[in-house]
C-alpha positions in Angstrom: -11.1 23.6 12.2 -11.9 22.6 8.6 -9.4 20.2 7.0 -8.9 19.1 3.4 -8.3 15.5 2.7 -5.4 14.4 0.5 -6.4 13.1 -2.9 -5.3 9.6 -3.9 -2.7 11.2 -6.1 -1.3 13.2 -3.2 -1.2 10.1 -1.0 0.7 8.3 -3.8 3.2 11.1 -4.0 3.6 11.0 -0.3 4.4 7.3 -0.3 6.8 7.7 -3.2 8.8 10.4 -1.3 9.5 7.9 1.5 10.8 5.0 -0.7 14.5 4.7 -0.2 16.9 4.9 -3.1 17.6 1.4 -4.5 14.7 -0.3 -2.9 12.8 -3.2 -4.5 9.1 -2.4 -4.1 5.9 -4.2 -4.9 2.8 -2.0 -5.5 -0.5 -3.8 -4.8 -3.7 -3.6 -6.8 -5.8 -0.4 -6.5 -4.5 2.9 -5.1 -0.9 1.6 -4.6 -0.4 1.4 -8.4 -0.5 5.2 -8.5 2.8 5.4 -6.7 4.7 4.4 -9.9 3.8 7.7 -11.4 5.4 9.8 -8.6 8.9 8.3 -8.1 11.2 11.4 -7.6 13.7 12.2 -10.3 17.1 10.8 -9.5 15.8 8.1 -7.2 16.1 4.5 -8.4 13.2 2.4 -7.3 12.9 -1.1 -8.8 9.2 -1.9 -9.0 8.0 -5.4 -8.9 4.6 -6.8 -10.0 3.5 -10.2 -8.8 2.4 -11.4 -12.3 6.1 -11.3 -13.3 7.6 -7.9 -13.9 10.8 -6.3 -12.4 11.7 -2.8 -13.4 8.2 -1.6 -14.0 7.8 2.1 -15.0 4.9 4.6 -14.8 1.6 4.3 -16.6 2.0 4.8 -20.4 0.7 7.9 -22.1 -2.8 7.6 -23.7 -2.5 5.8 -27.0 0.8 4.1 -26.0 -0.8 1.2 -24.0 0.5 -2.3 -24.7 -1.9 -4.8 -23.2 0.7 -7.5 -23.4 2.5 -5.6 -20.7 0.2 -5.2 -17.7 0.5 -5.2 -13.9 -1.3 -7.5 -11.5 -4.4 -5.4 -11.7 -4.5 -5.8 -15.5 -3.5 -2.1 -16.0 -1.1 -1.3 -18.9 2.4 -0.3 -17.6 5.8 0.5 -19.0 9.1 -1.3 -18.6 12.2 0.7 -17.8 15.6 0.1 -19.3 17.0 -3.1 -17.8 13.6 -4.3 -16.8 12.3 -7.8 -17.3 9.2 -10.0 -17.3 9.1 -13.6 -16.4 6.9 -16.5 -15.1 4.8 -15.7 -12.1 6.2 -18.7 -10.2 9.6 -16.9 -10.3 7.8 -13.8 -9.2 6.3 -15.5 -6.2 9.7 -17.0 -5.4 11.0 -13.4 -5.1 8.1 -12.4 -2.8 8.3 -15.5 -0.5 12.0 -15.5 -0.4 12.3 -12.1 1.3 13.8 -10.3 -1.7 11.4 -7.3 -1.6 12.2 -4.4 0.6 8.7 -2.9 0.7 5.3 -3.8 -0.4 2.5 -1.2 -0.6 -0.9 -2.7 -0.2 -4.5 -1.5 0.2 -6.6 -2.5 3.2 -10.1 -3.0 4.4 -8.9 -2.9 8.0 -5.6 -2.5 9.9 -5.6 -3.3 13.7 -3.9 -1.3 16.5 -1.1 -4.0 16.5 -0.6 -3.9 12.7 -2.7 -6.9 11.6 -3.8 -6.6 8.0 -7.2 -7.5 6.5 -7.3 -6.7 2.8 -8.7 -9.7 0.8 -12.2 -10.3 2.0 -14.9 -8.4 4.1 -16.6 -11.5 5.2 -19.7 -10.6 3.0 -21.0 -13.9 1.6 -21.9 -12.1 -1.6 -18.4 -10.7 -2.1 -15.8 -12.5 -4.3 -12.6 -13.3 -2.3 -9.5 -11.8 -4.0 -6.4 -12.7 -2.0 -4.1 -12.8 -5.0 -0.5 -12.6 -3.7 -1.3 -10.3 -0.7 -0.5 -13.0 1.9 2.8 -13.8 0.3 3.7 -10.1 0.1 2.6 -9.1 3.6 4.8 -11.9 5.1 7.6 -12.0 2.5 8.4 -8.3 2.2 10.8 -6.7 4.7 8.2 -4.0 5.3 4.5 -3.7 4.6 3.1 -0.2 4.0 -0.6 0.4 3.7 -2.2 3.0 1.4 -5.9 3.7 2.0 -8.6 6.2 2.9 -8.8 6.4 6.7 -12.6 6.0 6.8 -14.8 3.6 4.9 -17.9 4.5 2.9 -19.9 4.4 6.1 -17.6 6.9 7.8 -16.1 4.3 10.1 -12.4 4.0 10.7 -10.4 1.4 8.8 -7.9 1.5 11.7 -9.5 -0.6 14.4 -8.5 -2.0 17.8 -9.0 -5.5 16.4 -9.8 -6.7 12.8 -13.2 -8.1 12.3 -12.5 -9.2 8.7 -10.5 -12.3 7.8 -6.8 -11.6 8.2 -4.3 -11.4 5.4 -1.4 -11.5 7.9 -0.8 -10.7 11.6 1.4 -7.8 12.9 2.9 -7.1 9.5 2.1 -3.4 8.8 4.9 -0.9 9.4 3.3 2.3 8.1 -0.2 3.6 7.1 -0.5 6.3 4.4 -4.0 7.8 4.3 -5.9 10.8 3.1 -5.8 12.3 6.6 -2.5 11.2 8.2 0.6 9.2 7.9 1.2 6.8 10.8 3.9 4.4 11.9 3.9 1.3 14.1 6.4 1.3 16.9 7.0 -0.9 20.0 5.0 1.7 21.9 2.1 1.6 19.4 1.0 4.0 16.7 3.1 7.1 16.1 2.0 10.1 14.1 4.4 11.1 11.3 2.2 13.8 9.7 -1.4 14.9 9.2 -3.3 17.3 7.0 -3.5 20.9 8.0 -6.5 21.8 10.2 -6.8 18.3 11.7 -6.0 18.2 15.4 -4.3 15.1 16.8 -7.2 14.7 19.3 -9.6 14.7 16.3 -7.6 12.0 14.6 -7.6 9.9 17.8 -11.4 10.3 18.1 -11.9 9.2 14.5 -9.9 6.0 15.0 -10.6 5.4 18.7 -7.0 4.7 19.4 -4.3 6.8 21.3 -1.5 8.0 19.0 2.0 8.8 20.1 4.1 11.6 18.5 
């Protein structure tokens, strides 16, 4: 059967729906920043940015950008009522001190046991960009990954064992991708949902790993 991939915006909306009311959440650089634009009405999510923001809002309307107020990816953001900005050392104290409920990060690879590799591909020509990813992956109570399931070569980013340098071991709780949403359990990967037309057996063939349901 033919299946249609979810767009990055649809994946962001899918992540936002699962954020629990009242949660303190960090959104990583790249795709995860889109989640801020899809927080459901009536749900209070306190968004944190590692460069020193708490109470971050969605992206500003075109023409309303203030480049003195940016997220960790240097994108202009808004500040909700009651929000604050502060020194990044205080921000990292929040991250390392276990004060964040969830961080949503991108990934180059995620292993079958939840190891995360998202800062370097090992390419000697690539510029390492770890930022606060290690602090977030270990410090947050839950680490969620938001990514395309396949890389540009068509190979799965979910692998039996990471071949790229690790950000953190056994830290990933959920994967939100353009083809499926998966959760790590004591028994291994469990399927939460998938796009219409994609069979579970096809998904297992794509990633080369058995999935529970």
